[in-house]
C-alpha positions in Angstrom: -169.9 -89.9 -54.4 -166.8 -89.0 -56.5 -165.7 -85.4 -56.0 -162.5 -85.5 -58.1 -162.1 -84.4 -61.7 -162.1 -86.5 -64.8 -159.1 -86.3 -67.1 -159.8 -87.6 -70.6 -157.0 -89.4 -72.4 -156.5 -86.7 -75.0 -156.1 -84.1 -72.2 -153.5 -86.3 -70.6 -151.6 -86.8 -73.9 -151.8 -83.1 -74.7 -150.1 -82.5 -71.3 -147.1 -84.5 -72.6 -146.3 -82.1 -75.4 -142.6 -81.3 -75.3 -141.8 -84.5 -73.5 -140.2 -87.7 -74.7 -142.8 -90.5 -75.1 -142.9 -94.1 -76.3 -145.8 -95.1 -78.7 -147.0 -98.7 -79.1 -149.2 -99.2 -82.2 -151.7 -101.9 -83.4 -150.1 -104.7 -85.3 -146.5 -103.5 -84.8 -143.8 -105.4 -83.0 -141.8 -102.2 -82.6 -142.1 -99.1 -80.4 -141.5 -95.5 -81.5 -139.8 -93.1 -79.1 -139.5 -89.4 -79.7 -140.4 -85.9 -78.6 -144.1 -85.2 -78.7 -144.6 -82.0 -80.7 -148.4 -82.0 -81.3 -151.4 -84.0 -80.3 -154.9 -83.2 -81.6 -158.4 -84.2 -80.4 -158.2 -87.5 -82.4 -154.9 -88.3 -80.7 -153.0 -88.0 -84.0 -149.4 -87.3 -82.9 -146.4 -85.6 -84.4 -143.1 -86.9 -83.0 -139.7 -85.3 -83.6 -136.3 -87.0 -83.2 -138.1 -90.4 -83.4 -136.3 -93.7 -83.2 -137.7 -97.2 -83.7 -137.1 -99.7 -80.9 -137.3 -103.5 -81.5 -136.8 -105.9 -78.6 -135.6 -103.1 -76.4 -132.9 -102.0 -78.8 -132.9 -98.8 -80.9 -132.6 -100.0 -84.5 -133.0 -96.9 -86.6 -133.6 -93.1 -86.5 -136.8 -92.0 -88.2 -136.7 -88.2 -87.6 -140.2 -86.5 -87.9 -143.1 -89.0 -87.7 -146.9 -88.6 -87.8 -148.9 -91.3 -86.1 -152.6 -91.7 -86.7 -154.6 -91.8 -83.5 -156.7 -94.9 -84.3 -153.5 -96.9 -84.7 -152.2 -96.2 -81.2 -152.5 -98.7 -78.3 -150.3 -97.0 -75.7 -148.6 -93.6 -75.1 -146.1 -93.8 -72.3 -144.0 -90.9 -71.0 -140.2 -91.7 -70.8 -138.4 -90.7 -67.6 -134.8 -89.8 -68.3 
């Protein structure tokens, strides 16, 4: 019998607020990297100081970005 606790994905992502994260999205060949400002119950995310990464290289600065939750494949914390 499992006696631990269950952590839902939105709780885990909300715990990353204030941290740098990388976001992979459906149908995109690029990754977004920025500071997670807000995450809601639908996993819509607001990133600040966002950059676009293509083939491991930062290609352009995007600034403030809103990402719709149903377009997200992966949210990965960045260890600096």
